[in-house]
C-alpha positions as CSV (number, residue, x, y, z in Angstrom):
1,M,0.0,0.0,0.0
2,P,2.7,2.6,0.8
3,A,4.3,2.1,-2.6
4,D,0.9,2.4,-4.4
5,L,0.1,5.6,-2.6
6,A,3.6,7.0,-3.3
7,A,2.9,6.4,-7.0
8,C,-0.5,8.1,-6.6
9,A,1.2,11.1,-5.0
10,R,3.6,11.4,-7.9
11,L,0.6,11.3,-10.4
12,A,-1.3,13.9,-8.4
13,E,1.6,16.3,-8.3
14,A,2.3,15.8,-12.0
15,D,-1.3,16.7,-12.8
16,G,-0.9,20.0,-11.0
17,Y,-2.6,19.3,-7.6
18,D,-1.5,21.6,-4.8
19,E,-1.9,19.0,-2.1
20,V,-2.4,15.2,-1.6
21,N,-4.8,14.2,1.2
22,L,-5.1,10.8,2.6
23,N,-8.7,10.3,3.8
24,V,-8.8,8.1,6.9
25,G,-12.3,9.1,7.8
26,C,-14.8,7.5,5.4
27,P,-16.9,4.7,7.1
28,S,-18.8,3.2,4.1
29,D,-19.0,-0.5,3.7
30,R,-17.4,-0.3,0.2
31,V,-14.4,1.5,1.6
32,Q,-14.0,-0.9,4.5
33,S,-14.1,-3.8,2.2
34,G,-10.9,-2.4,0.6
35,T,-9.3,-1.8,4.0
36,F,-9.1,1.9,3.6
37,G,-11.0,4.9,5.1
38,A,-11.9,5.1,8.7
39,C,-11.1,1.5,9.5
40,L,-7.4,2.4,9.2
41,M,-7.8,4.4,12.5
42,R,-7.2,0.9,13.9
43,E,-3.9,0.6,12.0
44,P,-2.0,3.9,12.6
45,E,1.3,2.2,11.8
46,T,0.1,1.4,8.3
47,V,-1.1,5.0,7.8
48,A,2.2,6.3,9.0
49,A,4.1,4.1,6.6
50,C,1.9,5.4,3.8
51,V,2.4,9.0,4.7
52,A,6.1,8.5,5.0
53,A,6.2,7.0,1.5
54,M,4.2,9.8,0.0
55,T,6.2,12.6,1.6
56,K,9.4,11.1,0.2
57,V,8.3,11.5,-3.4
58,A,6.0,14.5,-3.3
59,S,7.1,18.2,-3.0
60,V,3.5,19.3,-2.5
61,P,2.0,19.0,1.0
62,V,0.8,15.6,2.1
63,T,-2.0,15.8,4.6
64,V,-4.3,13.4,6.5
65,K,-8.0,13.6,7.3
66,C,-9.2,11.4,10.2
67,R,-11.9,10.8,12.8
68,I,-11.3,11.0,16.6
69,G,-11.7,7.2,16.7
70,V,-13.9,4.3,15.5
71,D,-16.3,2.0,17.3
72,D,-15.3,1.3,20.9
73,Q,-12.0,3.1,20.7
74,A,-11.3,5.7,23.4
75,P,-10.7,8.9,21.5
76,E,-8.7,10.4,24.4
77,A,-6.2,7.6,24.0
78,V,-6.3,6.9,20.3
79,L,-6.3,10.4,18.8
80,P,-3.1,11.7,20.5
81,D,-1.2,8.6,19.4
82,F,-2.5,8.8,15.9
83,L,-1.5,12.4,15.5
84,A,1.9,11.8,16.9
85,R,2.5,9.0,14.4
86,M,1.3,11.2,11.5
87,V,3.6,14.1,12.5
88,A,6.6,11.7,12.9
89,A,5.8,10.4,9.4
90,G,6.0,13.9,7.9
91,A,2.4,14.9,7.4
92,D,2.1,18.6,6.7
93,A,-1.3,19.0,8.2
94,I,-4.0,16.9,9.8
95,W,-7.7,17.5,9.5
96,I,-9.9,16.1,12.3
97,H,-13.6,15.2,11.9
98,A,-14.6,15.8,15.5
99,R,-16.7,12.7,15.9
100,K,-16.2,8.9,15.9
101,A,-17.1,6.7,13.0
102,W,-19.2,3.7,13.8
103,L,-18.2,1.1,11.2
104,Q,-21.1,-1.3,11.9
105,G,-24.7,-0.3,12.4
106,L,-24.6,3.3,10.9
107,S,-24.7,4.4,7.3
108,P,-22.2,6.9,5.9
109,K,-25.0,9.6,6.2
110,E,-25.8,8.6,9.8
111,N,-22.1,8.7,10.6
112,R,-22.1,12.4,9.6
113,D,-24.8,13.2,12.2
114,I,-25.4,10.6,14.9
115,P,-22.0,10.2,16.7
116,P,-21.7,13.2,19.0
117,L,-19.2,16.0,18.2
118,D,-16.3,16.5,20.6
119,Y,-14.8,19.8,19.7
120,D,-13.2,20.1,23.1
121,L,-11.0,17.1,22.4
122,V,-9.9,18.5,19.1
123,Y,-9.2,21.8,20.7
124,R,-7.0,20.0,23.3
125,M,-5.0,18.4,20.5
126,K,-4.3,21.8,19.1
127,R,-3.2,23.2,22.5
128,E,-0.9,20.2,22.9
129,N,0.5,20.5,19.4
130,P,1.0,24.2,18.8
131,K,3.5,23.8,16.0
132,V,1.4,21.3,14.0
133,F,-1.2,22.5,11.5
134,L,-4.5,21.0,12.8
135,G,-7.8,21.7,11.1
136,I,-11.3,20.9,12.3
137,N,-14.3,19.4,10.5
138,G,-17.8,18.2,11.4
139,G,-21.1,20.0,12.1
140,I,-19.9,23.4,11.0
141,D,-22.7,24.9,9.0
142,T,-22.2,28.7,9.0
143,I,-19.2,30.9,8.3
144,D,-19.7,32.6,11.7
145,R,-19.2,29.2,13.4
146,A,-16.1,28.7,11.3
147,V,-14.7,32.0,12.5
148,G,-15.3,30.9,16.1
149,H,-13.3,27.6,15.5
150,L,-10.5,29.6,13.9
151,E,-9.9,31.3,17.3
152,V,-8.4,27.9,18.3
153,M,-7.7,25.9,15.2
154,D,-5.4,26.5,12.2
155,G,-8.1,25.7,9.7
156,V,-11.8,24.8,9.2
157,M,-13.2,22.3,6.7
158,L,-16.7,22.7,5.4
159,G,-18.1,19.7,3.5
160,R,-21.8,19.0,3.2
161,A,-22.8,22.4,4.4
162,S,-21.1,24.1,1.4
163,Y,-22.2,21.4,-1.0
164,H,-25.9,21.8,0.0
165,N,-25.7,25.6,0.3
166,A,-23.0,26.9,-1.9
167,T,-23.7,30.6,-1.1
168,L,-22.0,30.0,2.2
169,L,-18.7,30.3,0.4
170,T,-19.5,33.8,-0.8
171,E,-19.0,35.0,2.8
172,V,-15.5,33.6,3.3
173,D,-13.5,36.5,1.8
174,E,-15.3,39.1,3.9
175,K,-15.7,37.3,7.2
176,I,-12.4,35.4,7.3
177,Y,-10.0,37.3,5.2
178,G,-11.3,40.8,5.9
179,E,-11.8,41.7,2.2
180,P,-14.6,43.8,0.9
181,A,-17.9,42.0,0.4
182,R,-18.7,41.3,-3.2
183,A,-21.5,39.5,-5.0
184,P,-20.7,36.5,-7.2
185,D,-20.7,37.0,-10.9
186,W,-23.6,34.6,-11.5
187,D,-23.5,35.1,-15.3
188,A,-19.9,34.0,-15.3
189,V,-20.8,31.0,-13.1
190,R,-23.6,30.0,-15.5
191,D,-21.4,30.4,-18.6
192,T,-18.5,28.5,-17.0
193,M,-20.8,25.6,-16.0
194,I,-22.4,25.5,-19.5
195,A,-18.9,25.3,-21.1
196,Y,-17.9,22.6,-18.6
197,A,-21.0,20.5,-19.2
198,D,-20.4,20.8,-23.0
199,R,-16.9,19.4,-22.5
200,V,-18.2,16.6,-20.2
201,M,-20.8,15.6,-22.8
202,G,-18.3,15.8,-25.6
203,S,-16.1,13.3,-23.9
204,G,-19.0,10.8,-23.4
205,G,-20.4,11.9,-20.1
206,R,-24.0,12.9,-19.3
207,L,-25.4,16.3,-18.4
208,N,-26.6,15.2,-15.0
209,H,-23.0,14.2,-14.1
210,V,-22.5,18.0,-13.9
211,T,-25.9,19.3,-12.8
212,R,-26.5,16.9,-9.9
213,H,-23.7,18.8,-8.1
214,M,-25.3,22.2,-8.7
215,I,-28.5,21.5,-6.8
216,G,-27.5,23.5,-3.7
217,L,-26.3,26.5,-5.7
218,F,-29.2,28.8,-4.9
219,Q,-30.3,27.7,-1.5
220,G,-32.6,30.3,0.0
221,F,-33.1,32.3,-3.2
222,A,-36.6,32.9,-4.6
223,G,-37.0,30.6,-7.5
224,A,-34.7,27.9,-6.1
225,R,-37.3,25.3,-6.2
226,R,-38.1,25.9,-9.9
227,Y,-34.3,25.9,-10.5
228,R,-34.0,22.4,-9.0
229,Q,-37.0,21.2,-11.0
230,I,-35.5,22.4,-14.3
231,L,-32.2,20.8,-13.4
232,S,-34.0,17.5,-12.8
233,D,-34.7,17.4,-16.6
234,A,-30.9,16.8,-17.1
235,T,-31.6,13.1,-16.8
236,R,-33.6,13.1,-20.1
237,P,-31.5,11.6,-23.0
238,A,-31.9,14.6,-25.2
239,A,-31.0,17.1,-22.5
240,G,-28.3,19.6,-23.3
241,P,-26.3,22.3,-21.5
242,E,-29.0,24.9,-22.4
243,I,-30.9,23.5,-19.4
244,I,-28.4,25.2,-17.1
245,A,-29.2,28.6,-18.6
246,E,-32.9,27.9,-18.3
247,A,-32.5,26.9,-14.6
248,F,-30.5,30.1,-13.8
249,A,-33.2,32.2,-15.5
250,A,-35.7,30.9,-13.0
251,V,-33.9,32.3,-10.0
252,D,-34.4,35.8,-8.6
253,I,-30.6,36.4,-8.4
254,A,-30.9,40.1,-7.8
255,G,-33.1,39.5,-4.7
256,G,-30.3,37.5,-3.1
257,P,-30.8,34.7,-0.6
258,K,-33.4,35.0,2.1
259,I,-32.1,35.0,5.6
260,M,-32.4,31.5,6.9
261,P,-32.9,30.8,10.6
262,E,-29.8,29.2,12.1
263,T,-30.1,25.5,13.1
264,R,-29.7,24.7,16.8
265,Q,-26.5,22.9,17.4
266,A,-24.5,22.0,20.5
267,S,-21.2,23.7,20.3
268,A,-18.1,24.0,22.4
269,I,-17.2,27.4,21.0
């Protein structure tokens, strides 16, 4: 496995990627059957060997994403040891999903919500490793919450929150980097996605391979429901990239997103 991942790291760097991340957090059955993902939290020595092999051949950062533990592991004991091994192996950064993964009995979706978050433990890891880049992930669904985590952590990772509500990312430059607020150029987004869909279809792909990842683009906007309905037509055999333009035209972009009530969430911030 270390040799295979070293080869993958070479390929990723050659293709222009800025970073190679080893995901030791996915709990799906398919991933477990291949002995990768979150089940490798039980084999930290294997993960360390993989990281060491990758860092030897890659000049771009090699990073690791993990959970705080799996199944009946005690995170307070497992996580510090895991982090120490990754650092010793040369990992440039470690991203921690602040909840366990239950490898049996929970689906991947349930593993994103049901195991309780333990931000305090992740914060403690940062205090005990001040020179190591540690980022936090899990249950962070607003940019304001991300800002709160950045008071302790080196980085914040947004996954499903930004996938289902892409307008969250329009707040990053202003709230995190202190740059002037600016509205997205939605016409440019539309045209870029149409051109991309055209290339995908030209190489044998289908339109919905692109549009299914655009469903959350206008969360909270007037017309978002109609936008999603139009994009659903992308599954039709004769569907072409013009559906994207039709869907965008259904949204009241000028009106902007409606203010959505914050979801209640236990937080250690």
